[in-house]
Phi, psi and omega in degrees: 000320181297325181290321179296321177296315181298324179295317178297321180296321179295319182297315180299318181296318181295317180298316180297318180294321180295319180295322179294319179296319180296320178296321179295321179298316182297314181295320180295319179295320180294318180298316180296321181294317180292328179293318180294324179295317179296318182295322181295320180294319181293324185283342183267355181228147180275154181282135180253156176299154180301136176083007180239158176230164178301324181294318181292321179295318179298317182294318180297317181296320180295316179297316182296320180293330182281344184249015178293136179292155178279104183280348184268355183295127176217145173081301184256027185299321181298314183292321181293321180296320178297316181299317180298317180295318182295328184296338182279350180253166182289325178235122178298153174225071183292129180228127180222151184258142176212118175053043177087355178253134176257113180260127177244122176275103186279327180201157178215104186239136175275130185241149179256005180208157178265020186303333182290345182241010180280126176202156179060233183273000178291154180242151179281134182224130173290153181171208181231115186226159174235123181246121182245120178266135184236150166239137182234132178233134178275102180256010183268200183240018181209168176297151178240126175261111185291345176286351178281357186247146175247135185247111191238148176243128177245138170199140177296346180271355178272129175257090191294335182287353178276347188287331180293327182301323184261315186262347182062225180276355181274115186254033181299318185243006178161123179218141184301129171239312176209183187308320183233026181228130178233159177245159178216162182279143172281124187244160177255128181301322185291318185251347185058022177259164181292143180261121180215027184267171179273147178244131178286159176300128180087355182281143176239135180239125178253178174059040170254150180205164176240144182227113184249135173270116184274349182212078190293340182259003184205156176270359183279162179291133174274094186290347179280348178258125177228166176295327184292331183250015181244151176209147175272131178242120177251122187235141176276116186249002175199164179078195179294154183064026179305135177091344178289150181207162175232158179231136179233117176287152181262005182299133175094346180278123184278158172278169183292000000 
């Protein structure tokens, strides 16, 4: 009886040992496979600094490239900077300095009637007009005489030689300067009279405007004149800084 028992024990021991070896082989193969997968993942990607990801590095690089300053800007830097700032708002407020005066173009509206300048014996007439509102500030170190400045409108669609036929020598709403350039009088909204007074240092004057007739021989729209191809030119025509001028484009200014 003891021999039969010993034989059974040997069989059980052999089976147990074989099962244990098989389990060890399976576990060893699984461990080796996972290790190779991890090594493959590490070798295909570069190491990043702590706390960063590939997405964050890509985003930072794009932002930095988009905000590099323009190193080539020369001469017209003030006007370009004003234009960029104005473009972010609904209505531009272009402001430029000339001979101690800071001119701000507050609005530029296309009008279908001259009713804004009708007073006294003048009559209301339908037509095509451009009304430009200005603010002027004396930022210089001396008095400013507003009569020393000429306020001109340029557009390739303006035929300046037509203005004498209707307005004669009176250049309140348009007078020949060059082929496509006319001048107009600086007016006061309150009195509708011409502005030619002196400004003290630090003084600011609002509610000034210019009124241009864009089609002096007809009541129809002058389709050749647009905001995109028009600009206000303010020129110093007497006194110090004679001949200096600034230009303000009308692009982006909405109509009423």
